[in-house]
C-alpha positions as MATLAB code, in Angstrom:
seq = 'MEALICDIEHYAIHDGPGIRTVVFLKGCPLRCLWCSNPETQRGKNQLYYSDVDCISCGRCILSCEDEALILVDGKLKIDHKKCTTCGECIKSCPTSSLKFVAENMTAQEVFEEVYKDEIFYRQSLGGVTVSGGEVLMNADFVIELLTMCKENYISTAVETSGYGEIEKLKELSKVTDTFLFDIKHTNSQSHKELTGVPNEVILNNLKELSRLNKQIIIRIPLIPGLNDDKENISKTIKIAKENNINEIHILPYHTLGMDKYKRLQKEYKLKDLDKRDLGYIETLKAMVEEENIKCIIGG';
ca = [
    -122.154  274.319 -162.944;
    -124.595  271.430 -162.631;
    -124.291  267.844 -161.453;
    -126.609  264.943 -160.736;
    -127.242  264.794 -156.988;
    -128.519  261.496 -155.603;
    -129.017  262.693 -152.051;
    -128.168  265.395 -149.524;
    -127.941  263.764 -146.117;
    -128.264  266.020 -143.094;
    -126.867  265.456 -139.580;
    -124.313  262.810 -140.569;
    -121.670  261.891 -137.969;
    -119.514  259.314 -139.767;
    -118.266  261.345 -142.733;
    -115.704  263.634 -141.196;
    -115.416  265.581 -137.930;
    -118.511  266.912 -136.169;
    -122.034  267.056 -137.546;
    -121.944  267.157 -141.329;
    -124.133  267.454 -144.377;
    -123.154  264.909 -147.021;
    -123.730  265.520 -150.725;
    -123.881  262.344 -152.839;
    -122.913  262.805 -156.490;
    -123.742  260.446 -159.346;
    -121.012  258.801 -161.410;
    -118.206  256.420 -160.441;
    -115.527  254.585 -162.469;
    -115.404  251.730 -159.936;
    -117.820  248.819 -159.591;
    -117.140  247.571 -156.078;
    -118.910  244.270 -155.444;
    -120.141  245.513 -152.049;
    -121.189  249.008 -153.153;
    -123.968  250.256 -150.869;
    -124.862  253.129 -153.205;
    -125.349  251.455 -156.606;
    -127.556  254.338 -157.721;
    -124.452  256.558 -157.782;
    -122.460  254.386 -160.206;
    -123.772  255.380 -163.637;
    -123.066  258.906 -164.784;
    -126.543  259.239 -166.316;
    -129.798  259.472 -164.417;
    -131.844  256.309 -163.851;
    -135.253  255.164 -162.688;
    -136.040  253.697 -159.295;
    -138.962  251.256 -159.241;
    -140.995  250.197 -156.188;
    -142.839  246.941 -156.882;
    -144.567  247.246 -153.493;
    -146.461  250.352 -154.604;
    -146.998  249.301 -158.234;
    -150.544  248.231 -159.211;
    -149.484  246.986 -162.673;
    -151.882  249.340 -164.446;
    -149.579  249.704 -167.456;
    -149.967  253.471 -167.828;
    -146.206  253.961 -167.665;
    -145.721  251.499 -170.540;
    -148.189  253.375 -172.727;
    -146.420  256.668 -171.994;
    -142.937  255.353 -172.874;
    -141.980  256.183 -176.459;
    -138.602  254.469 -175.971;
    -140.246  251.078 -175.364;
    -138.060  250.674 -172.285;
    -140.817  249.283 -170.051;
    -142.633  245.942 -170.057;
    -144.694  243.939 -167.566;
    -143.400  240.504 -166.583;
    -145.507  238.433 -164.181;
    -147.271  241.592 -163.075;
    -144.046  243.465 -162.291;
    -142.471  246.251 -164.286;
    -139.138  245.589 -165.991;
    -136.965  248.514 -167.039;
    -134.490  248.385 -169.901;
    -132.052  251.034 -168.656;
    -130.158  250.948 -171.965;
    -133.265  252.061 -173.866;
    -134.503  254.487 -171.226;
    -133.772  258.145 -172.012;
    -135.104  259.335 -168.621;
    -137.640  261.602 -170.274;
    -139.832  261.309 -167.169;
    -143.116  260.608 -168.930;
    -143.556  257.312 -167.066;
    -143.122  259.089 -163.735;
    -145.806  261.616 -164.673;
    -148.244  258.881 -165.694;
    -147.784  256.647 -162.618;
    -150.789  256.978 -160.246;
    -148.962  255.399 -157.277;
    -145.549  257.106 -157.550;
    -143.900  253.715 -158.075;
    -141.340  255.303 -160.381;
    -138.957  258.143 -159.632;
    -135.593  259.455 -160.714;
    -132.517  258.353 -158.805;
    -130.959  261.820 -158.967;
    -131.768  265.478 -159.493;
    -129.823  267.939 -161.608;
    -128.692  270.798 -159.362;
    -126.331  273.739 -159.671;
    -123.507  274.238 -157.215;
    -125.322  277.332 -155.941;
    -128.503  275.333 -155.297;
    -126.583  272.663 -153.403;
    -124.758  275.295 -151.369;
    -128.020  276.967 -150.395;
    -129.286  273.598 -149.142;
    -126.198  272.677 -147.110;
    -125.947  276.207 -145.677;
    -129.226  275.590 -143.860;
    -127.237  273.460 -141.387;
    -124.631  276.147 -140.751;
    -125.517  276.456 -137.061;
    -124.783  272.755 -136.506;
    -121.390  273.082 -138.175;
    -120.472  275.896 -135.786;
    -121.604  274.061 -132.673;
    -119.977  270.714 -133.508;
    -116.957  271.799 -135.565;
    -118.557  269.959 -138.464;
    -119.136  270.948 -142.057;
    -119.897  269.725 -145.560;
    -118.695  266.429 -147.021;
    -118.957  265.580 -150.708;
    -119.216  261.905 -151.552;
    -120.130  259.762 -154.528;
    -120.055  258.003 -156.682;
    -116.599  259.444 -157.157;
    -116.017  263.166 -156.657;
    -113.168  263.224 -159.178;
    -115.694  262.518 -161.941;
    -117.351  265.824 -161.013;
    -114.241  267.653 -159.823;
    -115.053  271.081 -161.293;
    -118.535  271.040 -159.755;
    -117.129  269.993 -156.370;
    -114.465  272.703 -156.501;
    -117.129  275.348 -157.182;
    -119.313  274.062 -154.332;
    -116.504  273.779 -151.786;
    -115.152  277.197 -152.757;
    -118.516  278.636 -151.678;
    -118.242  276.705 -148.422;
    -114.734  277.998 -147.706;
    -115.816  281.562 -148.496;
    -118.430  281.133 -145.779;
    -115.997  279.555 -143.273;
    -117.506  276.079 -143.518;
    -115.218  273.086 -143.009;
    -114.977  270.835 -146.070;
    -114.315  267.139 -146.596;
    -114.266  264.791 -149.558;
    -114.796  261.042 -149.712;
    -112.840  259.521 -152.595;
    -111.590  256.271 -154.050;
    -108.602  258.230 -155.281;
    -109.166  257.006 -158.827;
    -108.933  259.956 -161.191;
    -106.696  262.693 -162.577;
    -104.001  263.828 -160.144;
    -104.217  267.435 -161.341;
    -107.933  267.514 -160.492;
    -107.153  266.032 -157.087;
    -104.512  268.692 -156.437;
    -106.890  271.466 -157.485;
    -109.593  269.992 -155.260;
    -107.165  269.915 -152.331;
    -107.047  273.725 -152.323;
    -110.621  273.880 -151.004;
    -110.704  270.608 -149.022;
    -109.777  270.366 -145.348;
    -110.100  266.588 -144.917;
    -109.808  263.704 -147.360;
    -111.502  260.411 -146.514;
    -109.456  258.184 -148.813;
    -110.529  254.580 -149.449;
    -107.959  251.792 -149.682;
    -110.044  248.834 -150.783;
    -107.164  246.413 -151.379;
    -103.374  246.715 -151.439;
    -102.882  244.108 -154.173;
    -103.574  245.558 -157.615;
    -104.915  242.361 -159.179;
    -107.232  241.719 -156.226;
    -108.313  245.360 -156.372;
    -109.250  244.959 -160.030;
    -111.222  241.778 -159.328;
    -113.165  243.484 -156.528;
    -113.687  246.946 -158.039;
    -113.090  246.671 -161.783;
    -109.920  248.814 -161.763;
    -106.302  248.284 -160.597;
    -104.918  250.360 -157.737;
    -101.695  251.895 -159.108;
    -103.381  255.227 -159.910;
    -104.998  255.271 -156.479;
    -101.774  254.645 -154.553;
     -99.829  257.143 -156.656;
    -102.515  259.773 -156.107;
    -102.432  259.114 -152.370;
     -98.667  259.653 -152.369;
     -98.993  262.930 -154.287;
    -101.827  264.116 -152.056;
     -99.862  263.352 -148.889;
     -97.081  265.658 -150.081;
     -99.522  268.581 -149.920;
     -99.776  268.240 -146.111;
    -103.551  267.773 -146.155;
    -105.440  265.911 -143.463;
    -105.966  262.412 -144.857;
    -107.877  259.589 -143.229;
    -107.554  256.153 -144.796;
    -110.777  254.159 -144.802;
    -110.943  250.397 -145.251;
    -114.331  248.949 -146.266;
    -113.884  245.602 -144.522;
    -115.335  242.828 -146.678;
    -115.212  239.316 -145.123;
    -113.022  236.913 -147.056;
    -112.147  239.511 -149.692;
    -109.902  242.118 -148.084;
    -110.091  241.600 -144.300;
    -107.105  239.271 -143.907;
    -104.345  240.441 -141.591;
    -101.790  240.594 -144.402;
    -103.859  243.151 -146.326;
    -104.463  245.210 -143.196;
    -100.749  245.117 -142.398;
     -99.915  246.374 -145.900;
    -102.513  249.139 -145.547;
    -100.843  250.206 -142.307;
     -97.526  250.316 -144.169;
     -99.081  252.543 -146.853;
    -100.381  254.874 -144.148;
     -96.964  255.161 -142.505;
     -95.178  255.716 -145.817;
     -97.498  258.650 -146.475;
     -97.387  260.081 -142.927;
    -101.077  259.326 -142.364;
    -101.972  258.862 -138.707;
    -105.619  257.826 -138.808;
    -107.404  254.783 -140.262;
    -111.132  254.027 -140.176;
    -112.331  250.431 -140.476;
    -115.790  250.246 -142.034;
    -117.433  246.863 -141.247;
    -119.388  245.175 -144.023;
    -123.149  245.777 -144.104;
    -126.069  245.137 -146.445;
    -127.965  248.408 -145.982;
    -127.938  249.088 -149.719;
    -129.635  245.874 -150.825;
    -133.041  247.534 -151.292;
    -131.450  249.951 -153.747;
    -130.338  247.033 -155.916;
    -133.919  245.792 -155.921;
    -135.228  249.208 -156.956;
    -132.649  249.369 -159.763;
    -133.403  245.745 -160.692;
    -129.744  244.848 -160.290;
    -128.248  241.724 -158.751;
    -126.404  242.093 -155.450;
    -123.560  239.593 -155.762;
    -122.552  239.392 -152.091;
    -125.955  238.636 -150.578;
    -124.718  235.357 -149.040;
    -121.662  236.893 -147.399;
    -121.428  236.501 -143.615;
    -120.426  239.451 -141.452;
    -117.279  239.318 -139.333;
    -117.687  239.187 -135.559;
    -116.700  242.300 -133.640;
    -113.900  240.439 -131.858;
    -111.973  239.933 -135.093;
    -112.505  243.552 -136.113;
    -111.181  244.656 -132.725;
    -108.076  242.530 -133.398;
    -107.495  244.421 -136.633;
    -108.029  247.708 -134.794;
    -105.353  246.679 -132.279;
    -102.955  245.955 -135.177;
    -103.393  249.518 -136.400;
    -103.033  251.078 -132.950;
     -99.842  249.100 -132.254;
     -98.261  251.215 -134.989;
     -99.295  254.440 -133.234;
    -102.023  255.127 -135.753;
    -105.434  256.224 -134.530;
    -108.122  253.721 -135.493;
    -111.898  254.071 -135.442;
    -114.363  251.314 -136.258;
    -117.237  252.604 -138.374;
    -115.843  256.126 -138.641;
];
Protein backbone atom coordinates (compact mmCIF):
# COMPACT_ATOMS: atom_id res chain seq x y z
CA MET A 1 0.00 0.00 0.00
CA GLU A 2 1.01 3.63 -0.50
CA ALA A 3 0.47 6.80 1.48
CA LEU A 4 1.66 10.39 1.36
CA ILE A 5 4.51 10.82 3.84
CA CYS A 6 5.29 14.36 4.96
CA ASP A 7 8.33 13.49 7.03
CA ILE A 8 10.23 10.70 8.76
CA GLU A 9 11.82 12.14 11.88
CA HIS A 10 14.71 10.22 13.39
CA TYR A 11 15.89 10.21 17.03
CA ALA A 12 12.67 11.61 18.50
CA ILE A 13 12.27 11.43 22.30
CA HIS A 14 8.82 12.92 22.90
CA ASP A 15 6.63 10.53 20.91
CA GLY A 16 6.57 7.43 23.03
CA PRO A 17 9.12 5.56 25.17
CA GLY A 18 12.81 5.58 24.28
CA ILE A 19 14.38 6.84 21.08
CA ARG A 20 11.86 6.68 18.25
CA THR A 21 11.46 7.25 14.55
CA VAL A 22 8.27 9.17 13.80
CA VAL A 23 6.42 8.81 10.51
CA PHE A 24 4.17 11.76 9.63
CA LEU A 25 1.24 10.92 7.35
CA LYS A 26 -0.78 13.39 5.29
CA GLY A 27 -4.52 13.79 5.81
CA CYS A 28 -6.55 14.87 8.85
CA PRO A 29 -10.29 15.47 9.41
CA LEU A 30 -9.58 18.06 12.12
CA ARG A 31 -8.58 21.69 11.66
CA CYS A 32 -7.12 22.60 15.04
CA LEU A 33 -6.49 26.34 15.29
CA TRP A 34 -3.03 25.72 16.79
CA CYS A 35 -1.97 22.92 14.43
CA SER A 36 1.83 22.90 14.15
CA ASN A 37 1.79 20.60 11.12
CA PRO A 38 -0.62 22.30 8.68
CA GLU A 39 1.05 20.53 5.77
CA THR A 40 -0.45 17.25 7.04
CA GLN A 41 -4.08 18.43 6.97
CA ARG A 42 -5.13 18.01 3.34
CA GLY A 43 -5.29 14.49 2.00
CA LYS A 44 -3.80 15.55 -1.35
CA ASN A 45 -0.23 16.65 -1.95
CA GLN A 46 0.58 20.37 -1.95
CA LEU A 47 3.35 22.79 -2.84
CA TYR A 48 5.67 24.48 -0.39
CA TYR A 49 6.97 27.88 -1.49
CA SER A 50 10.06 29.69 -0.15
CA ASP A 51 9.88 33.40 -0.96
CA VAL A 52 13.39 33.84 0.47
CA ASP A 53 14.91 31.74 -2.30
CA CYS A 54 12.58 32.88 -5.10
CA ILE A 55 14.05 35.27 -7.70
CA SER A 56 10.67 35.96 -9.36
CA CYS A 57 11.87 34.74 -12.75
CA GLY A 58 8.42 33.46 -13.71
CA ARG A 59 9.60 30.15 -15.19
CA CYS A 60 7.26 28.21 -12.92
CA ILE A 61 4.28 30.25 -14.16
CA LEU A 62 5.12 29.49 -17.78
CA SER A 63 5.39 25.77 -17.00
CA CYS A 64 2.01 25.58 -15.22
CA GLU A 65 -0.75 24.41 -17.56
CA ASP A 66 -3.28 24.64 -14.71
CA GLU A 67 -2.79 28.41 -14.38
CA ALA A 68 -2.40 27.94 -10.63
CA LEU A 69 0.55 30.33 -10.26
CA ILE A 70 0.77 34.12 -10.51
CA LEU A 71 3.22 36.80 -9.37
CA VAL A 72 1.92 39.45 -6.97
CA ASP A 73 4.32 42.20 -5.90
CA GLY A 74 7.23 40.02 -6.94
CA LYS A 75 6.09 37.02 -4.88
CA LEU A 76 4.55 33.82 -6.14
CA LYS A 77 0.93 33.09 -5.24
CA ILE A 78 -0.36 29.53 -5.46
CA ASP A 79 -3.99 28.64 -6.09
CA HIS A 80 -4.04 25.25 -4.35
CA LYS A 81 -7.55 24.54 -5.68
CA LYS A 82 -6.32 24.74 -9.28
CA CYS A 83 -2.99 23.04 -8.65
CA THR A 84 -2.89 19.38 -9.74
CA THR A 85 0.62 18.85 -8.29
CA CYS A 86 1.97 17.77 -11.65
CA GLY A 87 5.44 18.94 -10.56
CA GLU A 88 6.33 20.87 -13.70
CA CYS A 89 6.85 24.08 -11.72
CA ILE A 90 9.28 22.31 -9.40
CA LYS A 91 11.29 21.05 -12.37
CA SER A 92 11.46 24.52 -13.92
CA CYS A 93 12.48 26.42 -10.75
CA PRO A 94 16.21 27.33 -10.87
CA THR A 95 16.42 28.08 -7.12
CA SER A 96 14.41 25.15 -5.70
CA SER A 97 11.89 27.60 -4.23
CA LEU A 98 9.10 25.10 -4.82
CA LYS A 99 8.82 21.56 -3.54
CA PHE A 100 6.19 19.01 -2.66
CA VAL A 101 4.98 18.81 0.93
CA ALA A 102 4.86 15.01 0.86
CA GLU A 103 6.19 11.97 -0.96
CA ASN A 104 4.21 8.92 -2.01
CA MET A 105 5.78 5.86 -0.36
CA THR A 106 4.85 2.22 0.09
CA ALA A 107 4.67 0.66 3.52
CA GLN A 108 7.70 -1.44 2.59
CA GLU A 109 9.71 1.67 1.66
CA VAL A 110 8.81 3.37 4.94
CA PHE A 111 9.70 0.24 6.90
CA GLU A 112 13.09 0.02 5.24
CA GLU A 113 13.76 3.62 6.27
CA VAL A 114 12.69 3.26 9.91
CA TYR A 115 14.53 -0.07 10.24
CA LYS A 116 17.80 1.82 9.78
CA ASP A 117 17.40 3.00 13.40
CA GLU A 118 16.84 -0.49 14.77
CA ILE A 119 19.97 -0.39 16.93
CA PHE A 120 18.70 2.72 18.74
CA TYR A 121 15.36 1.05 19.45
CA ARG A 122 17.16 -1.87 21.09
CA GLN A 123 19.43 0.29 23.22
CA SER A 124 16.73 2.70 24.43
CA LEU A 125 13.63 0.49 24.43
CA GLY A 126 12.27 2.78 21.75
CA GLY A 127 10.61 2.08 18.44
CA VAL A 128 8.46 3.47 15.65
CA THR A 129 5.66 6.00 16.11
CA VAL A 130 3.16 6.85 13.39
CA SER A 131 1.66 10.32 13.54
CA GLY A 132 -0.32 12.62 11.29
CA GLY A 133 -2.32 14.19 10.16
CA GLU A 134 -4.57 11.49 11.52
CA VAL A 135 -3.51 7.84 11.30
CA LEU A 136 -7.11 6.63 11.11
CA MET A 137 -7.40 8.26 7.68
CA ASN A 138 -4.64 5.90 6.53
CA ALA A 139 -5.44 2.99 8.84
CA ASP A 140 -4.80 0.16 6.37
CA PHE A 141 -1.40 1.60 5.43
CA VAL A 142 -0.47 2.03 9.10
CA ILE A 143 -1.56 -1.52 9.92
CA GLU A 144 0.63 -2.89 7.12
CA LEU A 145 3.62 -0.82 8.28
CA LEU A 146 3.27 -1.65 11.97
CA THR A 147 2.74 -5.34 11.18
CA MET A 148 6.21 -5.31 9.59
CA CYS A 149 7.57 -3.62 12.71
CA LYS A 150 6.02 -6.19 15.04
CA GLU A 151 7.33 -9.04 12.88
CA ASN A 152 10.79 -7.58 13.45
CA TYR A 153 10.28 -7.08 17.22
CA ILE A 154 10.09 -3.29 17.01
CA SER A 155 7.94 -1.45 19.54
CA THR A 156 5.07 0.49 17.96
CA ALA A 157 3.14 3.61 18.90
CA VAL A 158 0.44 5.72 17.30
CA GLU A 159 -0.44 9.37 17.82
CA THR A 160 -4.14 9.96 17.22
CA SER A 161 -6.96 12.43 17.71
CA GLY A 162 -9.22 9.43 18.09
CA TYR A 163 -11.54 10.75 15.39
CA GLY A 164 -12.35 7.93 12.99
CA GLU A 165 -13.97 4.51 12.60
CA ILE A 166 -13.88 2.42 15.78
CA GLU A 167 -13.42 -0.81 13.82
CA LYS A 168 -10.27 0.60 12.19
CA LEU A 169 -9.03 1.68 15.61
CA LYS A 170 -9.61 -1.80 17.02
CA GLU A 171 -7.81 -3.41 14.08
CA LEU A 172 -4.93 -0.96 14.50
CA SER A 173 -4.71 -1.83 18.20
CA LYS A 174 -3.62 -5.38 17.30
CA VAL A 175 -0.24 -4.08 16.09
CA THR A 176 0.12 -1.03 18.37
CA ASP A 177 1.82 -1.14 21.77
CA THR A 178 1.17 2.45 22.86
CA PHE A 179 -1.52 4.96 21.93
CA LEU A 180 -0.80 8.66 22.39
CA PHE A 181 -4.40 9.87 22.46
CA ASP A 182 -5.18 13.60 22.25
CA ILE A 183 -7.96 15.13 24.34
CA LYS A 184 -8.15 18.66 23.01
CA HIS A 185 -11.26 19.73 24.92
CA THR A 186 -13.82 17.95 27.09
CA ASN A 187 -16.75 20.12 25.99
CA SER A 188 -18.10 19.03 22.61
CA GLN A 189 -19.18 22.49 21.43
CA SER A 190 -15.83 24.02 22.42
CA HIS A 191 -14.07 21.11 20.73
CA LYS A 192 -15.95 21.82 17.50
CA GLU A 193 -15.10 25.53 17.65
CA LEU A 194 -11.40 24.76 18.15
CA THR A 195 -10.98 21.78 15.81
CA GLY A 196 -13.93 21.76 13.42
CA VAL A 197 -15.45 18.54 14.81
CA PRO A 198 -17.34 17.59 18.01
CA ASN A 199 -15.78 15.16 20.48
CA GLU A 200 -18.43 12.46 21.00
CA VAL A 201 -16.78 10.07 18.52
CA ILE A 202 -13.40 10.70 20.12
CA LEU A 203 -14.55 10.01 23.68
CA ASN A 204 -16.51 6.92 22.64
CA ASN A 205 -13.49 5.59 20.76
CA LEU A 206 -11.30 6.19 23.79
CA LYS A 207 -13.73 4.20 25.93
CA GLU A 208 -13.76 1.30 23.45
CA LEU A 209 -9.98 1.36 23.12
CA SER A 210 -9.49 1.31 26.89
CA ARG A 211 -11.48 -1.92 27.08
CA LEU A 212 -8.80 -3.63 24.98
CA ASN A 213 -6.23 -3.18 27.79
CA LYS A 214 -3.80 -1.25 25.59
CA GLN A 215 -1.29 1.23 26.95
CA ILE A 216 -2.92 4.64 26.47
CA ILE A 217 -1.39 8.00 27.27
CA ILE A 218 -3.70 11.01 27.16
CA ARG A 219 -2.09 14.12 25.71
CA ILE A 220 -3.42 17.64 26.23
CA PRO A 221 -2.19 20.31 23.79
CA LEU A 222 -2.38 23.21 26.23
CA ILE A 223 -3.64 26.32 24.43
CA PRO A 224 -3.78 29.50 26.58
CA GLY A 225 -7.29 30.82 27.06
CA LEU A 226 -8.83 28.06 24.94
CA ASN A 227 -8.52 24.79 26.84
CA ASP A 228 -6.07 25.38 29.71
CA ASP A 229 -8.58 26.33 32.41
CA LYS A 230 -8.60 24.17 35.53
CA GLU A 231 -12.16 22.99 34.92
CA ASN A 232 -11.22 21.45 31.56
CA ILE A 233 -8.12 19.83 33.03
CA SER A 234 -10.18 18.45 35.90
CA LYS A 235 -12.67 16.93 33.45
CA THR A 236 -9.81 15.43 31.43
CA ILE A 237 -8.50 13.82 34.62
CA LYS A 238 -11.98 12.38 35.19
CA ILE A 239 -11.99 10.93 31.66
CA ALA A 240 -8.60 9.34 32.32
CA LYS A 241 -9.79 7.73 35.55
CA GLU A 242 -13.03 6.48 33.99
CA ASN A 243 -10.97 4.70 31.34
CA ASN A 244 -8.28 3.38 33.72
CA ILE A 245 -5.59 5.54 32.10
CA ASN A 246 -2.72 6.36 34.44
CA GLU A 247 -0.58 8.76 32.42
CA ILE A 248 -1.24 12.25 31.02
CA HIS A 249 1.16 14.43 29.02
CA ILE A 250 0.69 18.20 28.99
CA LEU A 251 1.99 19.73 25.77
CA PRO A 252 2.61 23.50 26.23
CA TYR A 253 1.62 25.80 23.38
CA HIS A 254 4.34 26.74 20.89
CA THR A 255 4.62 28.47 17.52
CA LEU A 256 7.23 26.23 15.89
CA GLY A 257 4.96 25.56 12.91
CA MET A 258 4.43 29.18 11.87
CA ASP A 259 6.97 29.01 9.04
CA LYS A 260 5.00 26.14 7.53
CA TYR A 261 1.92 28.35 7.31
CA LYS A 262 4.01 30.91 5.46
CA ARG A 263 5.27 28.29 3.02
CA LEU A 264 1.70 27.09 2.42
CA GLN A 265 0.50 30.71 2.19
CA LYS A 266 -2.03 30.08 4.93
CA GLU A 267 -3.00 32.36 7.80
CA TYR A 268 -1.99 31.32 11.31
CA LYS A 269 -4.92 32.48 13.43
CA LEU A 270 -3.27 32.29 16.86
CA LYS A 271 -0.16 34.36 16.14
CA ASP A 272 -1.00 36.88 18.88
CA LEU A 273 -1.56 34.27 21.58
CA ASP A 274 0.64 34.57 24.67
CA LYS A 275 2.27 31.49 26.16
CA ARG A 276 1.45 30.37 29.69
CA ASP A 277 4.17 30.69 32.32
CA LEU A 278 5.71 27.46 33.57
CA GLY A 279 4.38 28.07 37.09
CA TYR A 280 0.77 27.74 35.94
CA ILE A 281 1.57 24.62 33.93
CA GLU A 282 3.22 23.11 37.00
CA THR A 283 -0.01 23.82 38.92
CA LEU A 284 -1.96 21.82 36.35
CA LYS A 285 0.62 19.04 36.57
CA ALA A 286 0.12 18.94 40.35
CA MET A 287 -3.66 18.62 39.80
CA VAL A 288 -3.08 15.52 37.70
CA GLU A 289 -0.58 13.97 40.12
CA GLU A 290 -2.93 14.52 43.08
CA GLU A 291 -5.17 11.93 41.44
CA ASN A 292 -2.32 9.40 41.31
CA ILE A 293 -1.88 9.83 37.59
CA LYS A 294 1.61 10.19 36.16
CA CYS A 295 2.06 13.55 34.45
CA ILE A 296 4.81 14.73 32.11
CA ILE A 297 5.13 18.24 30.71
CA GLY A 298 6.11 18.18 27.05
CA GLY A 299 6.05 14.39 26.79
